C-alpha positions in Angstrom: 12.0 28.5 -3.2 9.8 25.4 -3.2 10.3 22.5 -5.6 11.3 22.7 -9.2 10.3 20.9 -12.4 14.0 19.8 -12.6 13.3 17.7 -9.5 11.0 15.5 -11.6 13.2 13.0 -13.4 14.1 9.4 -13.8 17.4 7.7 -13.1 20.5 9.8 -13.8 18.3 12.8 -14.6 16.5 11.1 -17.5 13.2 12.8 -18.7 10.6 10.1 -18.0 7.6 12.2 -19.3 5.4 10.7 -21.9 6.5 12.2 -25.3 4.3 15.0 -26.6 4.0 13.1 -29.9 2.5 10.2 -28.1 -0.1 12.4 -26.3 -1.0 14.1 -29.6 -1.5 10.8 -31.4 -3.7 9.4 -28.6 -5.9 12.5 -28.3 -6.4 12.5 -32.1 -7.3 8.9 -32.1 -9.9 9.4 -29.4 -11.3 12.4 -31.2 -11.7 10.4 -34.3 -13.4 7.5 -32.5 -15.7 10.0 -30.7 -16.8 11.5 -34.0 -17.4 8.0 -35.5 -19.6 7.2 -32.5 -21.6 10.4 -32.9 -20.4 11.7 -29.5 -19.7 15.4 -28.8 -16.7 14.7 -26.6 -15.4 12.8 -23.6 -14.9 13.8 -20.0 -12.2 11.5 -18.5 -11.6 10.8 -14.8 -10.0 7.4 -14.7 -6.4 7.9 -13.4 -4.8 5.4 -15.8 -6.5 7.1 -18.8 -5.5 10.6 -17.5 -1.8 9.3 -17.6 -2.4 7.9 -21.0 -4.0 11.0 -22.6 -2.5 13.9 -20.7 0.9 12.6 -19.4 0.2 12.7 -15.7 -1.9 11.2 -12.9 -3.0 14.4 -11.1 -6.3 14.8 -9.3 -8.7 16.1 -11.9 -10.3 15.5 -15.3 -9.8 15.9 -19.0 -12.1 17.0 -21.8 -11.3 15.8 -25.3 -13.7 16.9 -28.1 -14.7 14.9 -31.1 -12.9 15.4 -34.4 -14.2 18.4 -36.3 -15.1 20.4 -33.2 -13.4 23.8 -32.9 -12.7 23.1 -29.3 -9.3 22.6 -27.6 -8.6 19.6 -25.3 -8.4 20.8 -21.7 -7.1 19.2 -18.5 -8.7 20.4 -15.2 -6.5 19.9 -12.2 -7.2 20.2 -8.5 -3.6 19.4 -7.5 -1.0 19.8 -8.5 -1.4 22.3 -11.3 2.3 23.1 -11.6 3.2 19.5 -11.9 0.4 18.8 -14.3 1.6 21.5 -16.7 5.2 20.1 -16.6 4.1 16.5 -17.2 1.8 17.6 -20.1 4.9 19.0 -21.8 5.4 22.4 -20.3 5.4 25.2 -22.8 5.1 22.7 -25.6 2.0 21.0 -24.2 -0.7 20.3 -26.9 -3.6 20.8 -24.5 -4.6 23.5 -22.1 -4.0 22.8 -18.4 -6.1 24.8 -15.9 -7.2 24.9 -12.3 -10.4 22.9 -11.7 -13.3 25.3 -11.1 -15.9 24.9 -8.4 -18.2 22.1 -9.4 -21.1 24.6 -9.3 -19.2 26.5 -12.0 -18.2 23.5 -14.1 -21.1 23.6 -16.5 -20.5 27.3 -17.3 -16.8 26.7 -17.9 -17.6 24.0 -20.4 -20.1 26.2 -22.2 -17.6 29.0 -22.3 -15.3 26.7 -24.3 -18.0 26.1 -26.9 -19.2 22.7 -25.6 -23.0 22.4 -26.4 -23.9 18.8 -25.6 -23.6 16.4 -22.7 -20.1 14.8 -22.8 -19.7 11.1 -22.6 -18.0 9.8 -19.4 -16.2 6.7 -18.2 -19.2 5.1 -16.6 -17.6 1.6 -16.6 -14.5 2.6 -14.6 -15.6 5.2 -12.1 -17.8 4.9 -9.0 -21.6 5.4 -9.5 -21.8 8.2 -6.9 -18.8 10.0 -8.6 -20.5 9.8 -12.0 -23.8 11.0 -10.6 -22.1 14.0 -8.9 -20.6 15.2 -12.2 -23.7 14.4 -14.2 -25.7 16.5 -11.8 -23.3 19.4 -12.2 -23.7 19.5 -16.0 -27.3 18.3 -16.2 -28.3 21.6 -18.0 -26.8 20.1 -21.2 -29.7 17.6 -21.2 -29.6 14.4 -23.1 -28.5 11.0 -22.1 -25.2 10.3 -20.3 -23.2 7.8 -22.4 -20.2 5.6 -21.7 -17.0 6.1 -23.6 -14.9 3.5 -21.9 -15.1 0.9 -24.7 -13.8 3.4 -27.2 -10.8 4.1 -25.0 -10.1 0.4 -24.4 -10.1 -0.3 -28.1 -7.7 2.6 -28.8 -5.3 1.3 -26.1 -5.2 -2.2 -27.5 -2.8 -1.1 -30.3 0.5 -0.1 -28.7 2.8 2.4 -30.3 6.5 1.8 -30.9 7.2 3.9 -27.8 4.9 1.8 -25.6 6.4 -1.4 -27.0 9.8 -0.1 -26.1 8.7 0.5 -22.5 7.4 -3.1 -22.3 10.7 -4.5 -23.7 12.6 -2.5 -21.0 10.1 -4.0 -18.4 10.9 -7.5 -19.7 14.7 -6.9 -19.1 14.0 -6.0 -15.5 11.6 -8.9 -15.1 14.3 -11.3 -16.3 16.6 -10.0 -13.5 13.7 -10.6 -11.1 13.5 -14.3 -12.1 17.3 -14.6 -11.9 17.1 -13.3 -8.3 14.5 -16.1 -7.6 16.9 -18.7 -9.1 19.8 -17.4 -6.9 17.9 -17.4 -3.6 15.7 -20.5 -3.8 16.4 -23.5 -1.6 14.6 -25.9 0.6 13.0 -24.1 3.6 12.9 -20.6 2.1 9.4 -19.1 2.2 7.3 -17.9 -0.8 7.3 -14.4 0.6 11.1 -14.3 0.9 11.4 -15.3 -2.7 8.9 -12.6 -3.7 10.8 -10.0 -1.7 14.0 -10.7 -3.5 12.3 -10.0 -6.9 10.4 -7.0 -5.5 13.7 -5.3 -4.5 15.0 -5.5 -8.0 11.7 -4.2 -9.5 11.5 -1.3 -7.1 15.1 -0.3 -7.6 14.4 -0.2 -11.4 11.5 2.3 -10.9 8.4 0.2 -10.3 5.7 2.6 -9.0 4.1 0.3 -6.5 0.8 -0.4 -8.2 -0.6 -2.8 -10.8 -3.6 -1.2 -12.3 -6.7 -3.3 -13.3 -10.1 -2.5 -14.9 -12.1 -5.1 -13.1 -13.4 -4.3 -9.7 -11.9 -4.6 -7.0 -9.0 -3.3 -9.2 -6.2 -4.8 -7.3 -3.9 -7.9 -7.3 -0.8 -9.2 -5.8 1.9 -8.9 -8.5 4.3 -11.4 -6.8 2.8 -14.9 -7.0 5.1 -17.6 -5.7 3.2 -20.7 -4.8 5.0 -23.9 -3.6 3.4 -27.3 -3.6 -0.1 -27.3 -2.1 -0.2 -23.5 -2.0 -0.6 -23.8 -5.8 -3.9 -25.5 -5.3 -5.5 -22.9 -3.1 -8.1 -20.6 -4.8 -8.5 -17.0 -4.1 -10.8 -14.0 -4.9 -8.8 -13.2 -8.0 -10.1 -14.3 -11.4 -7.0 -16.3 -12.4 -5.8 -19.8 -12.5 -3.4 -19.5 -9.6 -4.7 -18.1 -6.2 -2.2 -18.9 -3.4 -2.7 -18.4 0.3 -1.5 -14.8 0.6 0.1 -13.4 3.8 -3.3 -13.0 5.6 -7.0 -13.2 4.9 -7.4 -9.5 3.9 -4.7 -10.1 1.2 -5.7 -13.7 0.4 -3.9 -14.1 -2.9 -0.3 -14.8 -3.9 2.7 -15.6 -1.8 2.4 -16.6 1.8 4.4 -18.3 4.5 4.6 -21.7 2.8 8.1 -23.1 2.6 9.8 -24.7 -0.4 10.0 -28.5 -0.1 12.2 -30.9 -2.2 10.5 -32.2 -5.3 7.5 -30.0 -5.1 6.6 -27.7 -8.0 7.1 -24.0 -7.3 5.2 -21.7 -9.7 6.6 -18.2 -10.0 4.3 -15.6 -11.7 5.9 -12.2 -11.6 4.8 -8.8 -13.1 7.0 -5.8 -13.6 5.8 -2.4 -14.9 8.2 0.1 -16.5 6.8 3.6 -16.6 3.4 2.0 -16.1 3.7 -0.7 -18.8 3.2 -4.2 -17.5 4.7 -7.5 -18.6 3.6 -10.9 -17.3 5.7 -14.1 -17.1 5.5 -17.4 -15.3 8.2 -20.1 -14.8 8.5 -23.3 -12.8 11.2 -24.0 -10.1 12.0 -27.1 -8.0 14.5 -28.2 -5.4 16.0 -31.3 -7.0 13.8 -32.7 -9.9 10.1 -32.7 -10.7 8.3 -36.1 -11.0 7.7 -37.4 -14.5 4.0 -36.7 -14.0 4.6 -33.0 -13.3 7.0 -32.8 -16.2 4.4 -34.3 -18.6 1.9 -31.8 -17.4 4.3 -28.9 -18.2 5.0 -30.3 -21.7 1.3 -30.5 -22.3 0.8 -26.8 -21.2 3.6 -25.9 -23.6 1.7 -27.7 -26.4 -1.5 -25.8 -25.6 0.5 -22.5 -25.5 1.9 -23.2 -29.0 -1.6 -23.9 -30.3 -2.9 -20.6 -28.9 0.0 -18.6 -30.2 -0.3 -20.2 -33.7 -4.0 -19.4 -34.0 -3.3 -15.8 -33.1 -0.3 -15.7 -35.4 -2.7 -16.6 -38.2 -4.8 -13.6 -37.4 -7.7 -15.8 -36.3 -10.1 -14.6 -33.6 -9.2 -14.9 -29.9 -12.3 -17.0 -29.4 -10.9 -19.5 -31.9 -7.6 -19.6 -30.0 -9.6 -20.4 -26.8 -11.6 -23.1 -28.5 -8.7 -24.9 -29.9 -6.6 -24.6 -26.8 -9.5 -25.8 -24.6 -10.2 -28.7 -26.9 -6.6 -29.9 -26.8 -6.6 -29.6 -23.0 -9.7 -31.8 -22.8 -8.1 -34.3 -25.2 -5.1 -34.5 -22.9 -7.3 -35.0 -19.9 -7.2 -31.6 -18.2 -10.9 -30.5 -18.5 -11.3 -30.4 -14.7 -7.9 -28.8 -14.0 -7.3 -26.3 -16.8 -6.9 -22.8 -15.3 -8.1 -24.0 -11.8 -10.0 -26.8 -10.3 -13.8 -27.1 -10.5 -15.9 -25.2 -9.5 -13.3 -22.3 -9.4 -11.9 -22.5 -12.9 -11.0 -19.4 -14.9 -12.3 -19.4 -18.5 -9.5 -17.9 -20.5 -6.0 -18.8 -21.7 -4.6 -15.3 -22.2 -5.3 -11.6 -21.5 -4.2 -8.3 -22.9 -1.7 -6.3 -21.0 -0.4 -2.7 -21.1 -1.1 0.0 -18.5 -3.5 -2.4 -16.9 -3.1 -6.1 -16.3 -6.5 -7.1 -17.6 -6.7 -5.3 -20.9 -8.6 -6.5 -24.0 -8.7 -8.7 -25.9 -8.9 -11.9 -24.0 -8.3 -15.5 -25.2 -11.8 -16.6 -24.3 -15.3 -17.2 -25.7 -17.0 -14.0 -26.9 -13.8 -12.3 -28.2 -14.6 -12.9 -31.8 -11.9 -10.7 -33.2 -8.2 -11.0 -33.9 -5.3 -9.5 -32.0 -4.4 -6.2 -33.8 -0.9 -5.5 -35.0 0.7 -3.7 -32.1 -1.4 -5.7 -29.6 0.2 -7.2 -26.6 -1.1 -10.3 -24.8 -0.1 -12.7 -22.0 -0.6 -16.4 -22.9 -0.8 -18.5 -19.8 -2.1 -22.1 -19.9 -1.8 -23.6 -16.4 -3.3 -26.6 -14.6 -4.1 -26.9 -10.9 -4.3 -29.9 -8.6 -4.6 -30.2 -4.8 -0.9 -30.8 -4.5 0.2 -28.0 -6.7 0.1 -26.2 -10.1 2.2 -26.0 -13.2 2.2 -23.9 -16.4 3.9 -21.4 -18.4 3.4 -17.7 -19.5 5.0 -15.1 -21.6 3.9 -11.7 -22.9 3.5 -11.6 -26.7 3.4 -8.9 -29.4 1.7 -9.0 -32.7 4.0 -7.6 -35.3 3.6 -7.2 -39.0 5.1 -10.6 -39.4 3.2 -12.3 -36.6 3.6 -13.2 -32.9 6.8 -12.7 -31.1 7.6 -12.9 -27.3 8.4 -9.7 -25.4 9.3 -11.5 -22.2 12.1 -14.1 -21.9 10.7 -17.0 -23.9 13.3 -19.7 -24.2 16.0 -17.3 -22.7 14.9 -18.5 -19.2 14.4 -22.2 -18.5 10.8 -23.5 -18.3 11.9 -25.4 -15.2 14.8 -24.1 -13.1 16.3 -26.8 -10.7 17.7 -25.6 -7.4 20.3 -27.9 -5.8 
């Protein structure tokens, strides 16, 4: 008999497919932007974007024509065709789902569909050799091979109501993860043990096991618990907090360091619901933090409020960085903001969604505002040799301004273990 589409479901038999209305809206948005950019169409390969535009993450590609072309969007699938058809909406799918032809026949297949020009490709998010292989297979079109990644990134900045709903659900699970940290923490427990308690909750709620990123090497440790001096250890990852990690090949995040009384414990946890990521950081301590550490946290809160206020006013993300950075310098943190010299990170916030490092970024060069429907993690932190401290929540730009998606004041900025 084999497997059945009815086997593909969420908890209690829920249908966890992306709604067809979402897929239609996304494909039409890309078609419009392709037309505006003067591009014939886009040939997509990035797995995250295949999920975004066609509803599944099967091995294959998708062609979306520019607006005004009398060509239907088509998803090419190597495996699994049956699953791809179901996840695209079954009989109600708005695009065609077909078996991937031999690469030597791919050009002829595109031509048979009415495609006359070289499609753009995701040159910024697929390997060079992979792009070259496909470019060679369709080289008879002639013309320059162009990158469509930026168009896609801009489309994905604005989240739909359905996407925001997924992130709100993710935030509810994430709060439970932090509550598990608060219940387990005590002197002598390791960073990895705390992380494992949160991971168990996340997995049971449906976390898929991966946090996607755009930037190579496209990986990170989503459970960052750093205690005391671990918080001052840098890593390969372009973020304020590195951590020792469990071994050199995974040299980031939680390690075997143990919680000690009075030391700051920074907990930065991600959760993704149906792919949609939320990011949050809180501080923990056995006993009480010193007044010096408490003052540092209060200063990070002040910087966070400045950044949020600038974005709330619809000013540019670069303006938010400038004012946040200037305040940090006034408060004496120039050499410790978002890391210690020479390994400081130059941002105070980053877009989130299906990937952890989406645009825009609260940094120099992002001279545009957060769009309505945009979601961004704001995370001012300071790092010293004996630890790190800071705060982070994921925020949404609504029609009335900025509001937190993650816990905000619903979870303490500092949680004190006995």
